[in-house]
Phi, psi and omega in degrees: 000134183285138177265111179279135179278127181244200184305136178069023180063026176270147179279168179300319179295322178294320177298317178297320180296319179295314180297322179294321179294317179296313181298315180298314182292312183293328175298317177297317181299308182292328177296312178294320180298314180297317178301316180294321179296320177297315178299315180299314181297314181294320179295315180300317180294318181295316180295318181297336181258013178238111180298322180296317180293318178298317180297317182297317186280318191253353179280340179238125179294336180291320179292312183298308181291334175295321177293321178298315179297321178298322178298312179299318180298321180292320178299316179296316181297316181295319185283321189268338187251028184299325181279343183262332184261149178282167179299320181294322179291316177300320178298315179298316180296322179293317177296318179299318178299315181295328176293311181296319179296322176299321179294319185284333180263008181299340182296342180296331179287341177271331184270327186240156177290151182298321181296320180289328176295316180295317180296318179296321179299317180297315179298316180298316180298321179293316180293315180298313181299317180297314182288328177291320176297317178300313180297331182282322188263339184293145176265355179281137178289120183262013182296325177296317176299319180299318179298319179295317181294322178294319175298320177296322178297317177298319178298320178297316180299313180296315181296323180294322177295317179297321183287345173299325182269329181273330179052045180269123179292324178294316178297321179296321178296318180296317179300317181295320179297314178294324179300319177299314180298315183298313185281338170294314178295318180295328179299313178295314182297313182294323178297314178297320180299318179292321177300314179294324180298324183299336182277352181257355184278132185243005175208155187294321181298316179293325178299317180293320179295314181292335176294329176292315178299315180296318179297319178298318180299309181289328176300314180295321176300315183294311183299314181292320176299317180298315183293322178290320177296325182298330179292336178265321188261344184283138174262118183286146178288149179285000000 
């Protein structure tokens, strides 16, 4: 069979192999991300409808902040210990993270109407999907955009800490607006980064592990984009 030379002097078979590797890896990433989002949504809804669970989590600042610290710890553990932990352990930690995150954000069901939460989710999914597709298909290098968005993320974190003490509604609105822009940009950048990463993986076990890391990355982009959008689109309960 004749090997046709394609872009970058790659043969037709090489192009097929590259596309198959990308498709396989990204399918795993999006599969895990979707699974985690479902777990988070179901957990948040269940906690919001359980007086006992709400009391346990939010009546004591030690429990609530303990869960927040646990979330940070799990993100660090999943990201930093990829070479030390097995795929099954990483999977368990990711599921555990999505459960805890669902518990901590369950308050949105108490603060906002169900219809506005659903509408915001649809808008968020459309924005996330559009930017992820853009990041996947564009040939433009988005690393410069990524650096800007990461700087913006650091600025948001610092500003949010400052606003804890100032409690300015205007400042909070500005932070949320910038937050939407940052996570829209990060969605495109992270998608391209993961696509490029798929071409460097040389064994199936590492591919499965990195799919967890990739899913966590896009999951965080989606959740944060959703929460910032909710501040604009959500209708608060009376």
